[in-house]
C-alpha positions as CSV (number, residue, x, y, z in Angstrom):
1,M,-0.1,0.1,0.1
2,I,0.9,3.4,-1.5
3,C,2.3,5.7,2.2
4,N,0.6,9.4,2.3
5,F,3.3,11.6,1.7
6,A,5.0,14.1,4.4
7,L,8.0,15.9,4.0
8,G,8.8,16.6,7.3
9,R,9.3,19.7,9.1
10,R,11.8,21.3,7.0
11,T,11.7,24.7,5.6
12,L,13.2,27.3,4.4
13,G,11.2,30.0,5.7
14,R,9.7,32.6,3.4
15,P,11.1,34.6,1.4
16,R,11.7,38.5,2.1
17,S,9.5,41.0,0.7
18,P,12.2,42.8,-2.3
19,E,12.5,46.4,-2.0
20,S,9.6,48.1,-4.3
21,L,11.1,48.6,-7.8
22,C,11.3,52.8,-9.4
23,W,8.8,52.6,-12.1
24,V,12.2,53.7,-14.4
25,Q,13.1,50.3,-13.8
26,M,9.7,48.8,-14.5
27,A,9.3,51.0,-17.4
28,S,12.8,49.8,-19.2
29,V,11.4,46.2,-18.9
30,V,8.3,46.8,-20.7
31,E,10.3,49.0,-23.3
32,M,12.7,45.9,-23.7
33,I,9.6,43.3,-24.6
34,Q,8.2,45.7,-27.0
35,K,11.2,45.6,-28.9
36,L,11.4,42.1,-29.3
37,S,12.4,40.9,-32.5
38,L,13.3,37.4,-33.9
39,T,17.3,36.3,-33.5
40,E,17.8,33.0,-33.7
41,K,15.9,30.0,-35.3
42,C,16.7,26.7,-35.4
43,A,14.6,23.4,-36.3
44,V,14.7,20.3,-34.3
45,S,13.7,18.3,-37.7
46,V,14.7,19.7,-41.2
47,K,12.5,16.8,-42.8
48,A,9.0,17.7,-43.1
49,V,7.6,14.9,-40.7
50,E,4.6,16.0,-39.3
51,S,4.6,13.8,-35.9
52,D,8.0,15.4,-35.1
53,Y,6.8,18.8,-33.2
54,I,8.1,20.5,-30.2
55,L,6.2,19.5,-26.6
56,D,7.9,21.6,-24.3
57,I,11.5,23.7,-23.3
58,T,13.1,24.3,-20.2
59,A,16.5,26.4,-19.2
60,H,18.8,26.1,-16.5
61,R,17.6,27.8,-13.3
62,C,20.1,27.2,-10.8
63,R,22.9,30.5,-10.6
64,E,25.8,27.9,-10.6
65,A,25.0,27.8,-14.6
66,K,25.5,31.3,-15.3
67,G,27.4,32.0,-18.2
68,N,27.0,28.5,-19.7
69,N,23.0,28.2,-19.4
70,L,21.3,25.2,-21.8
71,L,18.0,24.6,-22.9
72,A,16.6,21.4,-23.1
73,A,13.6,21.0,-25.8
74,T,11.6,17.8,-25.9
75,S,10.3,16.1,-29.1
76,S,7.1,14.0,-29.8
77,N,10.4,11.8,-31.6
78,F,10.4,10.8,-27.9
79,S,14.1,12.9,-28.0
80,I,15.9,16.2,-26.2
81,Q,17.9,18.0,-27.8
82,L,20.2,19.9,-25.6
83,M,21.0,23.2,-26.9
84,S,22.6,27.0,-25.5
85,R,20.3,29.3,-24.5
86,S,22.2,32.1,-26.0
87,N,22.4,31.4,-29.3
88,L,20.4,27.9,-30.1
89,A,23.2,25.9,-31.0
90,S,22.9,22.0,-30.5
91,V,24.7,21.3,-28.0
92,G,23.3,17.4,-27.8
93,T,20.8,14.9,-28.0
94,L,19.4,12.9,-25.3
95,T,17.7,9.5,-26.2
96,G,16.4,6.2,-24.3
97,H,11.8,7.2,-23.9
98,T,10.1,4.5,-25.4
99,D,7.0,6.6,-25.3
100,V,6.1,10.3,-25.7
101,I,7.7,12.9,-23.0
102,T,5.7,14.5,-20.9
103,G,7.9,16.5,-18.9
104,V,11.1,17.8,-18.3
105,C,13.3,20.4,-15.7
106,W,16.5,20.9,-14.7
107,A,17.8,20.7,-11.4
108,R,17.7,23.4,-8.7
109,T,20.9,22.8,-7.3
110,E,22.8,20.8,-10.0
111,P,23.3,22.6,-13.0
112,H,24.7,19.4,-15.0
113,L,21.1,17.0,-14.2
114,L,18.0,17.4,-16.1
115,F,15.1,15.1,-15.2
116,S,12.1,14.0,-17.9
117,S,9.0,12.4,-17.1
118,S,7.5,10.1,-20.2
119,S,4.0,7.8,-20.8
120,D,7.0,4.9,-21.1
121,K,6.1,4.8,-17.3
122,T,9.8,6.0,-16.4
123,I,11.5,8.9,-15.1
124,R,14.8,9.6,-15.9
125,C,17.7,11.7,-14.9
126,W,20.7,13.0,-16.8
127,D,24.0,13.6,-16.3
128,C,24.6,16.6,-19.2
129,R,28.8,17.2,-18.6
130,T,29.5,13.8,-20.0
131,K,30.1,13.3,-23.9
132,P,27.6,11.8,-24.7
133,S,25.1,12.3,-22.0
134,K,23.8,9.3,-20.5
135,E,21.1,8.5,-18.1
136,V,22.2,8.0,-13.8
137,Q,19.4,7.8,-12.5
138,Q,15.6,6.0,-13.5
139,F,12.5,6.1,-11.2
140,T,9.5,4.0,-11.9
141,G,6.2,4.1,-9.5
142,S,4.5,1.6,-8.0
143,D,2.0,-1.4,-8.2
144,E,-0.7,-0.2,-7.1
145,T,-0.5,3.4,-9.6
146,N,-0.5,3.3,-13.3
147,N,2.6,4.9,-13.9
148,L,2.0,6.8,-16.6
149,F,3.2,9.8,-16.0
150,T,2.3,13.6,-17.6
151,C,4.6,16.2,-15.8
152,L,7.5,16.0,-13.0
153,D,9.1,18.5,-11.1
154,V,11.7,18.5,-8.5
155,N,12.0,20.9,-5.3
156,V,14.7,23.9,-4.8
157,T,16.9,21.4,-2.8
158,D,16.8,18.9,-5.2
159,Q,15.9,16.3,-2.8
160,V,12.5,15.6,-3.9
161,L,11.1,14.4,-7.0
162,C,7.2,14.8,-7.9
163,A,5.6,13.7,-10.7
164,G,1.5,13.5,-11.6
165,L,0.1,10.4,-13.3
166,E,-3.0,10.1,-15.8
167,R,-6.5,8.9,-14.0
168,D,-6.3,5.1,-13.6
169,T,-9.3,2.6,-14.2
170,D,-9.9,3.3,-10.3
171,E,-10.9,7.1,-11.0
172,N,-7.7,7.9,-8.9
173,A,-5.3,10.5,-10.0
174,F,-2.2,10.2,-7.8
175,I,0.8,12.2,-7.0
176,L,3.6,10.6,-6.5
177,F,6.7,11.8,-4.6
178,W,10.2,9.7,-4.5
179,D,13.5,10.9,-2.4
180,R,15.8,11.7,-5.1
181,R,19.0,10.6,-4.0
182,N,18.1,6.9,-2.8
183,K,15.3,6.9,-5.9
184,E,13.0,5.7,-2.6
185,L,9.2,6.5,-3.4
186,M,8.4,8.3,-0.1
187,G,4.5,8.0,-0.8
188,A,1.4,9.7,-3.0
189,Y,-1.7,11.9,-2.9
190,S,-4.4,10.3,-4.5
191,E,-7.8,12.3,-3.1
192,S,-7.0,16.0,-3.9
193,H,-7.8,15.2,-7.7
194,Q,-10.5,13.3,-9.9
195,D,-8.5,13.3,-13.1
196,D,-5.5,13.3,-15.4
197,I,-2.6,15.7,-13.7
198,T,-1.5,17.8,-15.6
199,Q,1.0,19.7,-14.1
200,V,3.0,20.1,-10.6
201,R,5.0,23.0,-9.9
202,F,6.8,23.5,-6.7
203,H,7.7,26.7,-5.4
204,G,10.9,28.4,-5.7
205,T,12.7,29.4,-2.8
206,Q,10.3,27.3,-0.4
207,N,10.5,23.6,-0.4
208,D,7.7,22.8,0.8
209,K,4.8,24.3,-1.1
210,L,3.6,22.1,-4.2
211,V,1.1,22.9,-6.4
212,S,-0.4,21.2,-8.9
213,G,-3.5,21.4,-11.5
214,S,-5.4,18.5,-13.4
215,T,-7.9,18.5,-16.4
216,D,-10.7,17.8,-13.3
217,G,-10.6,21.9,-13.4
218,L,-8.3,22.3,-9.7
219,V,-5.6,23.9,-9.1
220,C,-4.2,22.5,-5.6
221,L,-1.6,24.2,-3.3
222,F,-0.1,21.8,-0.8
223,D,2.2,22.0,2.2
224,L,4.2,19.0,2.4
225,T,5.0,19.2,5.9
226,A,1.6,17.9,6.9
227,D,1.3,14.2,7.9
228,C,-1.5,13.4,5.5
229,E,-3.1,14.6,2.2
230,D,-6.0,16.0,4.1
231,D,-3.9,18.0,6.2
232,A,-1.4,19.2,3.5
233,L,-4.0,20.7,1.5
234,L,-3.9,24.4,1.9
235,Y,-6.5,26.0,-0.9
236,T,-8.0,24.1,-3.6
237,F,-9.0,26.7,-6.6
238,N,-11.4,25.8,-9.3
239,T,-11.3,27.2,-12.9
240,C,-14.2,25.5,-14.4
241,S,-12.5,23.8,-17.0
242,T,-9.4,21.9,-17.8
243,V,-6.2,23.2,-16.3
244,C,-3.4,24.0,-18.8
245,R,-0.5,25.6,-17.5
246,I,0.4,26.3,-13.7
247,G,3.1,28.6,-12.2
248,W,4.2,30.7,-9.6
249,T,3.8,34.7,-10.2
250,G,3.9,37.7,-8.2
251,P,6.3,39.3,-5.4
252,G,7.5,36.4,-3.5
253,Q,6.1,34.2,-5.6
254,D,3.2,34.2,-3.2
255,H,0.9,34.1,-6.2
256,V,-0.7,31.1,-8.2
257,Y,-1.7,31.5,-11.8
258,A,-3.1,28.8,-14.3
259,T,-4.4,29.0,-17.7
260,T,-6.7,26.3,-19.1
261,H,-7.6,24.7,-22.1
262,L,-10.6,26.9,-23.0
263,D,-8.2,29.8,-22.6
264,G,-9.1,31.3,-19.2
265,L,-6.5,32.9,-17.2
266,Y,-6.6,32.4,-13.2
267,V,-4.5,34.3,-10.3
268,W,-4.7,33.0,-6.6
269,D,-3.3,34.9,-3.5
270,S,-1.3,31.7,-1.9
271,E,-1.5,32.8,1.4
272,M,-5.1,34.1,1.7
273,G,-6.7,32.2,-0.8
274,D,-8.0,35.1,-2.2
275,P,-8.5,35.2,-6.3
276,V,-6.6,37.9,-7.5
277,L,-7.7,37.6,-11.7
278,Q,-10.3,35.5,-13.0
279,W,-10.5,36.0,-16.5
280,A,-12.8,32.6,-18.1
281,D,-11.8,33.4,-21.3
282,L,-8.7,35.8,-22.1
283,K,-10.2,36.8,-25.6
284,A,-13.1,38.2,-24.2
285,Q,-10.8,40.7,-22.4
286,L,-8.9,41.7,-25.4
287,K,-10.6,44.6,-26.7
288,G,-9.7,45.9,-30.5
289,T,-6.7,43.9,-29.7
290,P,-5.7,41.3,-32.4
291,S,-7.2,38.3,-32.5
292,I,-5.6,35.3,-30.6
293,D,-6.4,31.5,-30.7
294,Y,-5.2,30.2,-27.6
295,I,-2.7,31.0,-24.4
296,V,0.4,29.8,-24.4
297,D,1.6,30.8,-20.8
298,C,2.8,32.9,-18.8
299,F,6.1,34.6,-17.2
300,T,7.2,37.1,-14.8
301,T,10.4,39.2,-15.1
302,S,12.6,39.8,-11.9
303,N,10.6,43.1,-11.0
304,D,7.3,41.1,-10.5
305,Q,5.6,42.1,-13.7
306,M,3.3,39.3,-15.1
307,F,2.9,38.9,-19.3
308,A,0.7,36.2,-21.3
309,V,2.0,35.3,-24.9
310,A,-1.1,33.9,-26.7
311,G,-1.1,33.0,-29.9
312,T,-2.4,31.9,-33.7
313,H,-2.5,28.8,-35.0
314,S,-0.5,30.2,-37.9
315,G,2.5,31.0,-35.7
316,D,1.7,34.8,-34.9
317,M,2.2,35.8,-31.1
318,H,1.4,38.7,-29.0
319,V,2.3,39.4,-25.4
320,F,0.5,41.5,-23.2
321,Q,1.2,43.0,-19.5
322,L,-1.2,41.8,-17.2
323,P,-1.9,44.6,-14.6
324,G,-4.1,42.5,-12.6
325,G,-7.5,42.8,-11.0
326,S,-10.2,43.5,-13.5
327,S,-8.0,45.9,-15.9
328,E,-7.5,44.9,-19.7
329,P,-4.5,43.1,-20.6
330,N,-2.2,45.3,-22.2
331,L,-0.5,44.8,-26.1
332,Q,3.2,44.9,-25.7
333,C,4.2,44.1,-28.7
334,S,3.3,41.0,-31.3
335,L,6.2,38.2,-33.4
336,S,5.6,37.4,-36.4
337,G,7.7,35.4,-39.1
338,G,9.2,32.7,-36.8
339,H,6.6,30.0,-36.7
340,S,4.0,28.5,-38.8
341,T,2.0,26.7,-36.8
342,T,0.7,26.1,-32.9
343,V,3.2,27.4,-30.4
344,R,3.3,25.0,-28.0
345,C,5.7,26.4,-25.0
346,I,7.7,29.9,-24.0
347,H,10.7,30.5,-21.4
348,W,11.9,34.4,-20.7
349,D,15.1,35.3,-19.7
350,D,15.7,38.2,-17.7
351,Q,19.2,38.5,-17.8
352,T,19.0,38.5,-21.4
353,S,15.6,39.9,-21.8
354,T,15.0,37.2,-24.7
355,L,12.2,34.9,-25.1
356,V,12.4,31.3,-26.7
357,T,9.5,29.9,-28.4
358,G,8.6,26.3,-29.6
359,G,6.1,25.0,-31.8
360,E,4.2,22.0,-33.6
361,D,6.3,23.3,-37.1
362,S,9.4,21.5,-34.9
363,M,11.1,25.2,-34.6
364,L,12.9,26.5,-31.4
365,C,13.0,31.0,-32.1
366,L,14.5,33.2,-29.8
367,W,13.3,36.7,-30.0
368,S,15.8,39.5,-28.1
369,A,15.2,43.7,-28.4
370,S,18.2,43.8,-30.3
371,G,20.2,42.1,-32.9
372,Q,20.3,40.5,-36.7
373,M,18.1,37.2,-37.6
374,V,20.6,34.2,-37.6
375,T,19.0,31.0,-39.1
376,K,20.1,27.6,-37.7
377,A,18.9,23.8,-38.3
378,T,19.6,21.0,-36.4
379,S,18.2,17.4,-37.0
380,M,17.1,15.2,-34.0
381,Q,16.9,12.6,-36.2
382,A,19.5,12.9,-37.7
383,S,21.6,12.1,-34.3
384,H,19.7,8.9,-33.6
């Protein structure tokens, strides 16, 4: 029987509230976003194969990686492409999964470690220092779960690995936890969601805070130091739709956001549980702005400004600043010429003020406030 998960009383403490930034600094970030233009373009497949498209991207997120930042892009051909974050130059390819890769994330304290989850019922840890990069750990689920992993994340100390699963035949939707160091399955949550888990996200500085999203429409916030799932569940937020993306935002990452498959966008206060922003359909808020077909995702800048990237199925994108409350989103820039079809994922980098986007056209595009366009092409298939 799977144990109910409890992390124990190991907390990092609440982050200090950052000092208020002046309006000049805030305006400078907006100005950089307004100037974004296509700088680099990279194909994960040079062949016109319909099934080979980019599923997700993730970049280094620990300070030790500065100056050597890598980007990992997952493809529908079951491989992971490693690239330089600065210019999308190919660094290597990770192969080993035998089914769709459903999640990917870098370690937070060790910049050379990358984690991936897959429908092949495995979670793998890769050491990207070696040439070629190799798998160094493999995590599996329990005999009591279907182990069809849909997403994953690691906490701020890299001690706890978490993954969400598809709903099983008994209509249970599990979230599993492992001790990352010895691969031991530590326990599970199974009562908070009733359908497939779409994403799990640990807080960026607090070891014991986790948020999860599901196709049941719920976003759940947990305190992992509690002794059982009932006590761990702090808040349940309802989007009345299927949850697509979730994350932490706001000062000190004290807000939780979620996007839905029906283009809803929601933000909640994670301390009080109060709604900050509730838009059931972002398109309805965009009066007099370019039309959109879907929300790609959101990102937050270092001065706590939140932006949403929305797109069209022809590959155009629009970046909106989200003022919060009932105010309308403010269009900052439109990006075109990079993608030819649906964009699936984004990554914003504060240090360079650049945006990377990945799409179903198998293309990765780098957008910056200055610089000429350079086109590159590498093939995942050729490296198999």
